[in-house]
C-alpha positions as CSV (number, residue, x, y, z in Angstrom):
1,X,124.3,95.7,85.8
2,X,126.3,98.5,86.7
3,X,123.3,99.9,88.4
4,X,123.6,97.4,91.1
5,X,127.1,97.6,91.9
6,X,126.3,99.0,95.5
7,X,125.1,95.5,96.2
8,X,128.5,94.0,95.8
9,X,129.3,93.8,99.5
10,X,125.9,92.7,100.5
11,X,125.9,89.8,98.1
12,X,129.0,88.1,99.4
13,X,127.7,88.5,103.1
14,X,126.0,84.9,103.8
15,X,124.1,84.4,107.0
16,X,125.6,81.6,109.1
17,X,123.7,78.4,109.2
18,X,122.7,77.7,112.9
19,X,122.2,74.0,113.9
20,X,118.6,73.3,114.9
21,X,117.9,71.1,118.0
22,X,118.0,67.5,117.0
23,X,116.7,66.3,120.3
24,X,113.0,65.1,118.9
25,X,111.8,64.5,122.6
26,X,113.0,67.9,124.0
27,X,111.3,69.5,120.9
28,X,107.9,68.0,121.4
29,X,108.0,68.8,125.1
30,X,108.8,72.6,124.1
31,X,106.1,72.6,121.6
32,X,103.5,71.3,124.2
33,X,104.7,73.6,126.6
34,X,104.5,76.6,124.3
35,X,100.6,75.6,123.5
36,X,101.6,74.6,119.8
37,X,100.1,71.9,117.8
38,X,101.9,68.7,117.7
39,X,103.6,68.2,114.0
40,X,102.5,65.0,112.3
41,X,104.2,63.8,109.4
42,X,105.4,66.2,106.7
43,X,104.2,67.2,102.9
44,X,105.0,69.4,100.1
45,X,103.6,72.8,99.9
46,X,100.5,73.1,97.9
47,X,101.1,75.7,95.5
48,X,99.2,77.3,92.1
49,X,100.2,79.8,89.7
50,X,97.9,83.0,89.2
51,X,95.2,83.4,89.1
52,X,94.4,79.8,90.4
53,X,94.1,78.8,94.1
54,X,95.0,75.5,95.6
55,X,91.8,73.4,96.6
56,X,90.9,73.7,100.5
57,X,93.2,71.5,102.9
58,X,91.2,68.4,104.2
59,X,93.6,67.3,107.0
60,X,92.5,68.3,110.6
61,X,96.2,68.5,112.2
62,X,99.2,70.6,111.7
63,X,102.2,68.8,109.7
64,X,105.6,70.1,108.3
65,X,105.2,71.7,105.0
66,X,108.2,71.4,102.5
67,X,108.3,74.9,100.4
68,X,110.7,75.6,98.0
69,X,111.3,78.9,96.6
70,X,113.4,80.1,93.6
71,X,114.2,83.7,92.5
72,X,114.6,84.4,88.7
73,X,115.8,87.6,86.8
74,X,114.2,87.3,83.7
75,X,112.6,89.3,81.0
76,X,109.0,89.1,80.2
77,X,106.1,91.1,78.4
78,X,104.5,94.0,80.6
79,X,102.3,94.9,77.9
80,X,102.1,94.4,74.1
81,X,105.4,95.2,72.4
82,X,106.7,96.3,76.0
83,X,109.5,94.1,77.7
84,X,110.8,94.2,81.2
85,X,113.3,92.5,83.2
86,X,111.3,90.9,86.1
87,X,112.5,89.6,89.4
88,X,110.1,86.8,90.3
89,X,109.6,84.1,93.0
90,X,109.5,81.3,90.6
91,X,108.3,81.9,86.8
92,X,106.0,84.7,87.3
93,X,104.9,88.0,89.1
94,X,103.1,87.3,91.4
95,X,104.8,84.2,92.8
96,X,102.6,81.1,93.4
97,X,99.8,81.1,95.8
98,X,100.7,79.2,99.1
99,X,98.0,77.2,101.4
100,X,98.9,76.1,104.7
101,X,97.0,75.4,107.9
102,X,97.1,77.2,111.1
103,X,99.8,75.3,113.3
104,X,101.9,74.2,110.4
105,X,105.7,74.3,110.6
106,X,106.8,75.7,107.3
107,X,110.5,74.7,106.3
108,X,111.3,77.1,103.5
109,X,114.1,76.6,101.1
110,X,115.2,79.7,99.5
111,X,117.3,79.7,96.4
112,X,118.8,82.6,94.4
113,X,119.4,81.1,90.6
114,X,123.4,81.6,89.8
115,X,122.3,83.9,86.8
116,X,120.9,86.6,88.9
117,X,122.7,89.8,89.5
118,X,121.7,90.7,93.2
119,X,121.0,89.4,96.5
120,X,117.5,88.5,97.2
121,X,115.4,87.5,100.3
122,X,111.6,86.6,101.6
123,X,109.7,88.0,104.0
124,X,106.5,86.3,105.1
125,X,104.0,88.4,106.6
126,X,102.4,85.3,108.0
127,X,105.7,84.5,109.9
128,X,106.2,85.4,113.5
129,X,110.3,86.2,114.0
130,X,112.7,88.9,112.9
131,X,112.1,90.1,109.5
132,X,109.7,87.3,108.7
133,X,112.6,85.4,107.3
134,X,114.5,88.3,105.5
135,X,117.5,87.9,107.4
136,X,117.4,84.0,107.4
137,X,117.0,83.9,103.9
138,X,119.4,86.6,102.4
139,X,121.5,85.0,100.1
140,X,123.8,85.8,97.1
141,X,123.1,84.5,93.5
142,X,124.1,80.6,93.3
143,X,123.3,80.1,96.9
144,X,120.1,78.5,98.9
145,X,119.4,79.2,102.5
146,X,116.8,77.1,104.8
147,X,114.8,78.2,107.7
148,X,111.6,77.3,109.2
149,X,108.7,79.1,110.9
150,X,105.4,78.3,112.2
151,X,102.1,79.5,110.7
152,X,100.6,80.6,114.2
153,X,98.0,83.0,113.0
154,X,95.1,82.1,110.3
155,X,94.8,84.8,107.6
156,X,95.7,85.8,104.0
157,X,99.2,87.5,103.9
158,X,101.6,88.9,101.6
159,X,105.1,87.8,101.1
160,X,107.8,89.5,99.3
161,X,111.4,90.4,99.0
162,X,112.7,92.7,101.5
163,X,116.3,93.0,100.2
164,X,117.7,96.8,100.2
165,X,115.9,98.8,98.5
166,X,113.0,96.7,99.2
167,X,110.9,99.0,97.0
168,X,112.8,98.1,94.2
169,X,112.8,94.5,94.5
170,X,108.6,94.8,95.2
171,X,108.2,97.0,92.0
172,X,110.1,94.2,90.0
173,X,107.7,91.7,90.8
174,X,108.9,90.0,93.9
175,X,105.5,89.1,95.9
176,X,103.0,86.8,96.4
177,X,100.2,85.4,98.8
178,X,99.7,82.9,101.1
179,X,96.7,81.6,103.0
180,X,97.2,80.3,106.5
181,X,93.8,78.4,106.7
182,X,92.1,78.6,110.2
183,X,91.8,74.9,111.9
184,X,88.3,74.8,111.1
185,X,88.8,75.9,107.7
186,X,87.3,78.5,105.5
187,X,83.5,78.6,104.4
188,X,83.2,76.7,101.2
189,X,82.8,78.5,98.1
190,X,82.4,77.0,94.4
191,X,85.5,78.9,92.8
192,X,88.4,80.6,94.3
193,X,90.9,82.9,92.3
194,X,93.6,85.4,93.6
195,X,94.5,88.8,92.2
196,X,97.5,90.8,93.5
197,X,98.0,94.5,92.3
198,X,101.4,95.9,91.6
199,X,103.3,98.8,90.1
200,X,105.9,99.3,87.5
201,X,108.0,102.4,87.2
202,X,109.6,102.3,83.8
203,X,111.9,104.7,82.1
204,X,109.5,104.6,79.1
205,X,105.9,106.2,79.1
206,X,103.0,103.6,79.4
207,X,102.9,101.7,76.2
208,X,106.2,102.8,74.8
209,X,107.5,99.9,73.1
210,X,110.9,98.1,73.4
211,X,112.8,96.9,76.4
212,X,112.0,99.2,79.5
213,X,114.3,99.7,82.6
214,X,113.3,100.5,86.3
215,X,113.4,104.1,87.0
216,X,114.1,105.3,90.4
217,X,113.2,108.8,90.1
218,X,109.6,107.8,89.3
219,X,109.7,105.1,92.2
220,X,110.9,107.6,94.7
221,X,107.9,110.1,93.5
222,X,105.5,107.4,93.5
223,X,104.7,107.9,90.1
224,X,104.3,104.4,88.2
225,X,103.6,104.2,84.6
226,X,102.1,100.8,84.9
227,X,99.6,99.6,87.8
228,X,98.3,96.1,87.0
229,X,96.7,93.1,88.2
230,X,98.9,89.9,88.3
231,X,101.9,91.0,86.9
232,X,101.1,92.7,83.3
233,X,98.7,94.4,81.3
234,X,95.9,92.4,80.4
235,X,96.8,89.4,82.5
236,X,92.9,88.8,83.3
237,X,91.4,90.1,80.2
238,X,90.2,88.4,77.0
239,X,90.9,84.7,77.0
240,X,92.4,85.1,80.3
241,X,89.4,86.7,82.0
242,X,88.1,84.6,85.2
243,X,85.4,82.3,84.2
244,X,82.3,81.4,86.4
245,X,78.9,80.3,86.1
246,X,75.9,82.5,87.1
247,X,74.7,81.5,90.9
248,X,78.2,80.2,91.7
249,X,79.6,81.2,95.1
250,X,83.1,82.7,94.3
251,X,85.8,83.9,96.7
252,X,88.6,86.5,95.2
253,X,91.9,86.5,97.5
254,X,93.2,89.9,97.0
255,X,96.7,91.5,97.6
256,X,98.5,94.8,97.1
257,X,102.0,94.6,96.7
258,X,102.5,98.4,96.1
259,X,105.1,99.5,96.8
260,X,103.3,102.9,97.1
261,X,99.6,103.1,96.1
262,X,96.5,102.0,97.8
263,X,94.1,99.9,95.7
264,X,90.4,100.6,95.9
265,X,89.0,97.1,94.2
266,X,85.6,97.3,92.6
267,X,83.8,95.1,90.1
268,X,81.5,97.2,87.9
269,X,78.1,95.7,88.2
270,X,78.5,93.8,91.2
271,X,78.4,93.7,95.1
272,X,80.4,92.0,97.6
273,X,78.2,89.8,99.7
274,X,80.8,89.5,102.3
275,X,84.2,91.2,102.6
276,X,87.0,89.8,105.0
277,X,88.8,93.2,106.0
278,X,92.5,93.2,105.5
279,X,92.8,89.4,105.1
280,X,91.7,88.5,108.5
281,X,89.5,85.5,109.0
282,X,86.2,87.3,110.2
283,X,83.7,89.0,108.0
284,X,83.5,92.5,108.9
285,X,81.2,94.0,106.4
286,X,78.5,92.9,104.0
287,X,77.1,94.5,100.5
288,X,80.2,96.3,99.7
289,X,80.7,98.0,96.6
290,X,84.3,98.8,96.8
291,X,87.1,97.6,99.1
292,X,90.3,99.0,100.0
293,X,93.1,96.7,100.0
294,X,96.2,98.7,101.8
295,X,99.7,98.4,100.6
296,X,101.6,95.4,101.8
297,X,98.0,93.8,102.8
298,X,95.2,91.9,101.6
299,X,91.6,91.1,101.6
300,X,89.2,88.7,100.7
301,X,85.6,89.1,99.2
302,X,82.8,86.6,98.8
303,X,80.3,87.2,95.7
304,X,77.8,85.5,93.8
305,X,77.1,86.6,90.3
306,X,73.4,86.5,89.3
307,X,73.3,87.6,85.7
308,X,75.4,86.2,83.0
309,X,77.7,88.5,81.0
310,X,81.2,90.3,80.9
311,X,82.2,92.2,84.1
312,X,85.2,94.4,84.5
313,X,86.9,94.7,87.9
314,X,89.1,97.8,88.4
315,X,91.0,99.8,90.8
316,X,88.5,102.4,91.1
317,X,91.3,105.2,90.9
318,X,90.0,105.5,87.3
319,X,93.1,106.6,85.5
320,X,94.9,103.7,86.9
321,X,92.4,101.4,85.2
322,X,92.0,103.2,81.9
323,X,95.6,104.8,81.5
324,X,97.9,102.5,83.5
325,X,96.4,99.1,83.1
326,X,94.6,98.1,86.5
327,X,91.8,96.3,84.9
328,X,90.6,92.7,84.7
329,X,87.3,90.9,83.5
330,X,85.1,88.2,84.4
331,X,83.1,86.1,82.0
332,X,80.0,84.7,83.8
333,X,77.8,81.9,82.0
334,X,74.2,81.4,82.4
335,X,70.4,82.2,81.5
336,X,69.2,85.3,81.5
337,X,67.8,86.9,84.4
338,X,65.4,89.7,82.9
339,X,63.6,90.0,86.6
340,X,67.2,91.5,88.0
341,X,68.6,93.1,84.9
342,X,66.9,93.7,81.4
343,X,69.7,95.4,79.6
344,X,68.8,98.3,77.2
345,X,65.0,98.3,76.4
346,X,64.4,101.4,74.4
347,X,66.4,104.3,73.0
348,X,64.9,107.4,71.8
349,X,65.5,111.1,71.1
350,X,65.5,113.6,74.1
351,X,64.9,117.0,73.7
352,X,63.8,119.0,77.0
353,X,63.5,122.2,74.7
354,X,66.0,123.8,76.8
355,X,69.8,125.1,75.8
356,X,72.7,124.9,78.0
357,X,74.9,127.8,78.5
358,X,78.5,127.3,77.3
359,X,81.5,129.3,77.1
360,X,81.8,131.7,74.2
361,X,83.2,129.7,71.1
362,X,86.4,130.5,69.8
363,X,87.2,129.9,66.4
364,X,90.0,127.2,65.6
365,X,91.1,125.1,62.6
366,X,89.4,121.8,61.7
367,X,92.7,120.1,62.7
368,X,93.0,121.9,66.1
369,X,89.4,121.2,66.7
370,X,89.8,117.5,66.2
371,X,92.6,117.3,68.2
372,X,90.9,118.8,71.1
373,X,87.9,116.5,70.8
374,X,90.3,113.5,70.7
375,X,92.2,114.6,73.8
376,X,88.7,115.4,75.8
377,X,86.8,112.5,74.4
378,X,89.0,109.6,73.2
379,X,92.2,109.5,75.1
380,X,90.7,108.1,78.4
381,X,89.8,104.8,76.5
382,X,91.9,104.5,73.3
383,X,94.9,106.5,75.0
384,X,96.8,109.4,74.0
385,X,99.0,107.5,71.4
386,X,95.8,105.8,70.1
387,X,97.2,102.4,70.5
388,X,94.2,101.4,73.1
389,X,94.2,98.9,75.5
390,X,95.0,95.0,74.8
391,X,91.8,93.0,74.9
392,X,89.7,95.9,76.0
393,X,89.6,99.1,73.7
394,X,90.8,98.9,70.0
395,X,93.5,100.7,68.5
396,X,93.0,103.7,66.3
397,X,96.7,103.8,65.3
398,X,97.3,102.3,61.9
399,X,93.8,100.8,62.2
400,X,92.2,98.9,59.6
401,X,88.6,99.1,60.9
402,X,88.9,102.9,60.9
403,X,90.7,103.3,57.5
404,X,89.0,100.8,55.5
405,X,85.5,102.5,55.8
406,X,85.1,106.1,56.4
407,X,81.5,105.9,56.2
408,X,81.1,102.9,58.8
409,X,83.3,105.4,61.4
410,X,80.8,108.0,60.9
411,X,78.0,105.4,61.9
412,X,79.8,104.5,65.1
413,X,80.2,108.1,66.1
414,X,76.5,108.6,65.3
415,X,75.1,105.6,66.9
416,X,77.7,104.2,69.2
417,X,79.0,100.6,68.8
418,X,78.2,97.4,71.0
419,X,79.3,93.7,69.9
420,X,82.3,92.1,68.8
421,X,84.7,93.8,65.9
422,X,87.9,92.9,64.5
423,X,90.6,95.5,64.2
424,X,94.1,94.5,63.0
425,X,93.3,90.8,63.5
426,X,92.4,90.9,67.1
427,X,88.8,90.7,68.3
428,X,87.4,93.4,70.7
429,X,84.1,93.0,72.4
430,X,82.8,96.2,74.3
431,X,80.6,99.2,74.2
432,X,81.2,102.5,72.6
433,X,78.5,105.1,73.5
434,X,76.8,107.6,71.2
435,X,78.5,110.7,72.5
436,X,75.9,113.1,70.6
437,X,78.8,115.0,68.8
438,X,77.3,117.5,66.3
439,X,78.2,117.1,62.5
440,X,81.3,119.2,62.5
441,X,82.6,117.6,65.6
442,X,82.3,114.2,64.0
443,X,84.2,115.5,61.0
444,X,86.9,117.2,62.7
445,X,87.7,114.4,65.1
446,X,87.5,111.7,62.4
447,X,89.8,113.9,60.0
448,X,92.2,114.4,62.8
449,X,92.6,110.6,63.8
450,X,92.5,109.6,60.0
451,X,95.5,111.6,59.4
452,X,97.6,111.2,62.5
453,X,98.9,108.0,64.6
454,X,100.5,106.6,61.6
455,X,97.2,106.9,59.5
456,X,97.0,108.6,56.1
457,X,93.3,108.9,55.3
458,X,91.2,111.5,53.5
459,X,89.2,114.1,55.6
460,X,85.8,113.7,56.6
461,X,83.6,116.8,55.8
462,X,80.2,117.9,57.8
463,X,78.1,117.2,54.7
464,X,79.7,113.5,54.4
465,X,78.5,113.3,58.3
466,X,75.0,115.2,57.7
467,X,74.3,112.7,54.7
468,X,74.8,109.5,56.8
469,X,72.9,111.1,59.5
470,X,69.9,111.5,57.3
471,X,70.2,108.2,55.9
472,X,70.2,106.5,59.3
473,X,67.2,108.8,60.4
474,X,65.2,107.5,57.3
475,X,65.9,103.9,58.1
476,X,64.6,104.1,61.7
477,X,61.3,102.1,62.1
478,X,58.4,104.8,61.5
479,X,60.5,107.3,59.9
480,X,58.2,107.1,56.9
481,X,55.2,107.5,58.9
482,X,56.6,110.7,60.7
483,X,57.8,112.1,57.6
484,X,54.1,112.1,56.1
485,X,52.5,113.3,59.1
486,X,55.0,116.5,59.3
487,X,54.0,117.3,55.7
488,X,50.4,117.4,56.5
């Protein structure tokens, strides 16, 4: 990896190991003099892979926690058809969620796999000491370092690699969360999950297939191609959605590894009951719609889902959600609650009897008109390359659903679509609204899509749309009565 040649000197510099004080009596006296908790026994760190969180700690004393962290540089999927060489703590980005107690002594053995290419380290934001452990843990591939730190302050903290260039290590996936439980514990909830937002700066555009490389120029401009939850596009969508039951209390542990963009975390259709701002242990807001998670920071939110259904959560910087991957889902099971939320109850024609002023029309070809409509209406969800978003919005490119039945496609644009559909063998379950397009607009945009993006279908005409529109209108309840009445 020639791009990392500048690390060569750093890789051979291994921090000297300093012998600790082996006099147990003196150590205990120093601990008491400093007002620190006495350490009783030792145990292996309690850790879990995303999005799961370890169970609350039940012990009521401080202990020595043995934590092993291994760095791996390996290739994984960033999105469907898109691979990337991640640098990770353990197997995935984010690294495992670590749960310790306020007052614990955390002995950390940090190992850099011998197949790795560069030196790495780890900085615990929960640690009090130079570099959060960065200098103490800095090792070349094939080496390990051990250091110990005291978890003195309760809260939710980020940990990450801080080896130069730190932004590059973060952007390659080197981050995770650690919860230092207060001595009295956290208020109990029924379910807990953790979500970390991160950015990937690839040389190829979003969704471009094949192996992608880190692009330093984009990183310096703070223009990521991907902004994702838990390391990849769709990590928390579809079969990987967070699952819970209506009425259960839920806590989300949120982190933002950046390395550049603030996160505005929002659940569509839900309000946070309590927010622990910036990862502190005190609730500082109630009834919050969107909470900010700063770069290099955290937050905790408590909520209770009252109404069953599928809920999306996003970074409310919407182009990141729909065009860069910052979206996940919650699947809530339970009985319907019409006294809280009814769902759609009725739909009818709306005609206020007025006309809106429009810019003077410019004559364009059907193909140009179709492209303009696609760019204006369709790209937000189905993406500029018509590939859609895995598990969220179906592809229009080489779509069997679109190409097998032109009349069905016309009906979708006339009436909208809700419920599960199968496209190219994959199931999608979402809502597409009725955009109230005119006959010539529907014909133009369908003709454009059916003849581009790897599709090779026949054109759709305005008369085709007009015919289907008339058929649908005649089939609606009361259509016959209205026709008779209008003829009198």
